[in-house]
N, C-alpha and C positions, 0 to 999 in steps of 0.2 A: 337718797336711794341710789344705789349703784345702777348705772345704765348698762345692762348687758344684753346684747342682741341675741335673740333666740334663733339659731340657725338650723336646728334639726328637730323642730316641733313634731313633725310627722313620725320620726323615729322614736322620739322620747315617749310617745304614747302607745307604742306598739305593745302587743302581747296582753298579758293579764291585767295590766293597770289601766288600759285605755278607758274602760267604762267608768272608772272612778276618779280619773285625773283631769276631766274636761269641764270647761265652761262654768266655773263657779266664781262668785265675786271674791275679791281679796280684801280681808280685814273689814268687813261690815257691809252695809247696804249701799246701793248705787247713790241714794240720796246723800249718805255721808261722804262718799267719794266726790260727788259734785260740789258739796259744800266746801270740802277741803280744797278742791281745785279752784273754786271761786275765790278763795282767799288769795290765791296767787294769780288772779285774773286769767285763769285758764279753764274756766268752767266748761267751755265747749269741748275741751280736749281731755277732760278728767276721766272719761270712760270711753270705751270703744267696743264695737261689735266684734265678737270673736271671729277667727278665720273660718270656723265651721258654720257660721251664720246663724247660730242659735239665739244670738241677741243678748245673752247674759253679759252683765257689766264686769269689767276688769279695771281696778283702780289704776290711776296714772302711776307709772313707775313699776307696775307689777306685771307688765306684759310678758317679760322674759320668763315668768314663772307660771304662766297660764296652763301649760301642759301638766303641771304637777298639782293642780287644784282639785278640790273635791273631797278633801279629808280634813276640813277645818275642825279644830278641837282635838285632833289626834295627837298622840304623844309617842315618840320613838326613843327608846333607851339605847345608848351607845356606850360600849365598854372598850377601853384601849389602854395601852401602856404609855401613851403620850401624855405627859404631865405639863403643868404650867412651867414657863409662860406660853408654850406652844398651844396649850388648850385654849387660851383666850383668843389666839389668832384664828383657830378653827371656828370658834363661836362668832367671831367678827365676820369671817368669810361667808357664813351661811345665815347671818342675821336677817338679811332682806328676804331670803327664801322663807324663813320662819314667819316673818311679818306678813308676807303676801299670801302664803298658803294656809296659815293658821295651824301649821304642824309644829309642835314643840320638840326640839331635839334635846334630850336630856343626857348630858355628857358626864361620864364617870371614868376617871383615870386611876390606874393603880400600878405601883411598882412591883406588884405580885401578880400581874396580869396572867402570865402563862400558867401559873399554878392554880389561880382562882377560876379561870374560865372553864376548864373541864369539870371542876367541882360544882360550879353553878349550873352547868348544863345537866349533869347527873342528878342534881337536886331539883330539877324542874324550874330553875330560876335563871334561865338563859337570858341574856340581853337580846333586844331585837336585832342589833347590829354590833359586830366587833371588828376592830381593825387588827387583822392577823399579820404578824410581822414576817412570816416566812411560809412558803408552800408546804414544808414538812409538817407544820402544825395543822394546817388546813386538812391535809390528808389524814392525820390522826383523828381529827374531829369528825370528818366524814365517815371514817371507819366505825366510829362509835355512834353514828346516827344523829349528829347534831345539826349541821347546817341544812338550809333548804336551797334548792337550785335557784340561780339568778333568773329573773324574768327576761323576756325577749328584749325589752327596752334597754336593759343594762348591756346585754350581749351586743346589741346594735351599736351602742356607743363605743364599746371596746373594739369591735371590728373596724369601726370607722377611724378611731383616733390613736390606737396603740400598735406598736410593733406586735406581730402575731405571737411572739414568744410569751408576752405577758398573759394572753388568754390561756395559753397552755399551762402556765404556772398557777392560774386560778381555777384550773379544772382537775377533777379526780375521776379516773376511769371513764373518760369521755364526757362527763357531765360538767358543765360550767357553773361554778358556784360564786366566784369572787372576782370583782373588778379591781384592778390596781388603783392605788391612791397616790401617796407620795413615792418618790424614787430617790436613790442616791447613786452617785457616779464614782466608781472605783478606778477607772482607767485614766488617771491623770498623773502628770509628772510636774512637781513643783520646782521652780527655779527663780533666780534673781535677774530681772531684766537689766539692772544696772551692771552686774558683773558679766552677764552675757555680752553686753555692749563693750565693756572694757576688754574682754577676751576676744572680741571679734567673732562671736558665735551667734549664728542665726538659729531661731527656734526650729527644731527638727520637725519635718512633716512626714518622714519615712523612718522605718526601723534602722536602715543603714545610715541615714543621716544622724540619728541619735547616737550611734556608736562611733561614727566619725567625729562627732562633737566631743564625745567622751575621750577619744584618743588625743584630740587636740588639747583638751583641758588638762589631761594627765601629762602630756608633754611639756605643758607650761608649769608643772609642779604643783597642781591642785588635784585633789582626789575628785573625780567627777560625780561620784555618788556617795550618799550617806544613807544610813538606815538603822532602824531599831525595832526589835520584835518583843522586848520585855513588856509584859502587860499583866503582872500579878498572876492570878490563876489562869489567865487566858494567854500566857506567854507563848509566842509562836504564831499567833494568828496572822500578822502581816506577811509572814513568809508564805502562808497558804495562799494569800491573795496574789503574791508575785508569781507563784506557780500557776495559778488559774489564768492569769493574764497570758502566760506563754502557751499553755495548753490550748486555749481558745484560738490564739493567733497562729499557731503552727500546725494544729491538728483539726481545727474547725469545730462547728457546733455539734455535728453528729457524734464525733468521738468524745467531745466534752460531755454530752448527755449520757453516753454509755459509761463513761468514767464515773459520773455522779451515781448512776444506777448500780455500779459494781460489776458491770459486764466487761469493762476494760479495767484491768488491775493496775495498781500503782507500779507493779513490777513489769508492766508491759513495755514493749519497745517505744510506744508513743509517749508514755509518761516519763520513761527514762530519758528519752530525747529532750523533753521539755526541761527536765532537771539538769541536763548537760548545758542547755542554753542559760538557765538560771545560774549555774556554777560559773560560767564565763562572764556573767554580769555581776551578781551580788556576792560571789566568793572570789572575785578577781582581786588580788592584792594591789594591782595597779589602779583599781577603780574605787575601792572602799577601804576604810570607813571614814571619810573626811570629817575632821573635827573631833573624832573619838579615839581612833587607834587602828588596830588591824582588823582583819575579817572577823575574828572571834568576838570583838566588842559589839557586833550587831546583836548578839544574843543577850547582852547585858545592858544595852541602851534602851531606855524606855521609848516606846513608839511616839509618845507625846513630845519627847525631846529631840527626836531624830532630825528635824528640819532646821533646828537653830543655827548650825554652822553655815547654812546657805546665806543668811543675812550678813555674816562676817566674811564671806568669800572663801571659807575653808572647805566647802564642798559645793558642787554645782547643782545637783539634782536629787530629788527624793520622789520615789514612786509611792504615792499615797492617795487616798480617796478625797473627794470634794469636802468632806466634813473637816479635813485638816485646816481649812480656812479659819476655824475657831481658835487655833493654837498660836498663830503668829503674834498676836497682841501680847502673849505671855513672854515672848522672847524680847520684844522691842515695842514698848508702848507707842501707839500712833503709826504702826506699820500699815502701809497702804498696799492693798491687793488690787493690782491693775496691770494692764499690759505695759504701762510706763511707770509702774510703782516699784515699791521695795521688793515685792514678790508677786509671782503669778504662776499659772500652771498651763501646760499644753497637753493636748490629747496624746496618750501613749499610742504611737502609730501602729498600724497594721503591719504584719510581716508579709503576707501574700493575699491579695484581694481575691484570688481564685480559691483560696482555702477558707478565708473568713473576711468578708468585706466589712469595713467599719466595725470591728469587734469591740464590744463593751461588756465589761463585767460590772454588775451593780446589784442593787437590792431595793427593797421597798415594802410597803404594807398593802394588804388586800382587804376590801370591804366585804365582809361575810355576814349574811343574814340568818337568823334563826326563827324568823316568822315571815309570813307572806301577806300580812294585812296590806291594804292599799296604801296607807300612809308610810309603811316600811318600804314598799317598792318605790314609792315616790322619792323618798330620801336616797335610796340606793341609786336610782337613775340619775338624780341630780348630782350625786357625788362622782358619778362616772362621766359627767358632762364636761365639755371644755369651758362652759360658763363658770362652774364651780372652781375648776382648776385655775382659771384665770384670776378669779376673785381671790383665791388663797395665795397664788404666786405673787400677786401684786403687793401683798403684805410683807414679803421678804422671808428669808430663812427657810425656804421650802421650794422643792423642785418637783415637777410632774413630768412623766414621760408621755403625757397627753399631747399629741401633735397639734391639737386645736388651740393651744395657748400661744399667742404671738411671742416671739423671742424678746421683743422689746418690753414685755411685761416685767421681765426680770431686771431689777435695778442693780443687783449684785452681779458683777461680771463673771464670777465663778459659777453662780447659778445659771447664768445665761449660757456659758460654755457647756456646762453639764447637760442642760436641756437640749442643746443643739444635737448632741450625740445620742442621748437617751430617747429622744422622740423621733429619731430617724427610722421610718418604717422599713427601710431597706438595709438597716444595719444588722449585724449578728449580735443580738443581745442574749446574754445568759446571766442567770442569777448566781450569786456567790456559791461556788460548789461546796465548800465546807459546811455552809448552812443547810445544804440539801442532803448531805450524806448522813448516815446514822451518827448519832452523837458520839458513840465510842470511837468513831473514825474522825469525823470533821471537827469535833470539839474535844478530841482526846488524843489518840495516837498521832494524828497528823501534826498537831501542835507540838507535842513533846519530841517527836522524831525530827521535825524540821529544826527545832531548837538545838537538838544534839548535833545535827548536820553542821550548824554554825559553831556552836560552843566547843564541841569535841572533835570536829572534823570527821564525824562518823561517816562511813562510806555511803555513797548513794545507794548501792545495792542493799546494804543492811537496813538503811532507813526505809526504803520502799517495801521490802519484805516484812518489816515490823508493822508497817501501816496496814498492809494486806491482812496480816494475822489478826488484827483487831476487828476486822469486818465481821458483823454478826452472821451466824450460820444460816439464819433464815430471815 
């Protein structure tokens, strides 16, 4: 049984679930618990009196789940796009919760999740809980009358453990619906510690240091950056990420939000300025495209392949998300990812702390409920707790922006680095902009126009005006 300390019991039972989540035995009678404890010569400790003094028994090892009890025999259906093998890790992470509370979480994953969920809701067959992959979908579901507002216990956990931006992304028209779950970090730069050492380059900690390092590497005859934006029908998306990083760092969170909402146009001075910065970086012939060719090859290089030249010393850096850790083994079996390994990453530095302190662009899922039964609220609250996030993070391949997870929980150094910045309550976190914009823009014109910007050297003005023209009229 996982030993997880319950640190926020009072908050966890706040709101509508308080009356139904208190003071029940876990997994059978107190006699059974005592017998079980006696087998381990701990009969005297196998039950305890609850904090509230009601005297009901809690089985040994279940103390951390006491606040969620009271719905034994309940079943909660959960629908998501997350498939095996990650499914098994979720089920492992909450196994003790199920055992102690008697609540069965019934997991269903589908690769047609986004198409099926609205259909199920419309047909009266909504799941109790769904993991929503982006705020835009949440807003559409709320508009159609699907989700129910999150209980106070969930809001209290989010207020306590997440950067405030996450709660905003889980809210629609001022009502909070969905707590964040897993997170991903897009503000990283991959590099080779071995080659940095050979070239006498220190890991940059400021924006100016990064470009000073690029100049030094270029002077030594190596292209400092490599990149690729080819991705089949989604070709262009990495370029939108590069632009988002610059907009947030140079313009700040308020302008970023207005840009996402369409109130700041692509053809505005703010976004034009960000494009000029990107042109001096990823369209700079002295900087790119190491290992592949000239600037235009960025458009034809698969994003999965873009980092390969780093291991050969043919380019020095690649701006790409934390998930890129999964690709290094394809280039070179046995590649080690560590500060002293074959490859590692550093945080893409801020430009001006007064404009945006510790800026991070990322993404993640949100736990959204379509029922408010006590057992559903218990599961919601647990999934928003640091105890669940710690249990899940300890299994690897997953990061939470929950600040209650100790950083040493993450065995993977890239996960740990990502969590350090994602969980910073004082950082400037923003969700991936193209995921928030209307699909015709963020997954349409912006992809194709940014591709033309690289492949055809289409002018910045023409690119930005074309993207604005794709914005829906209403």
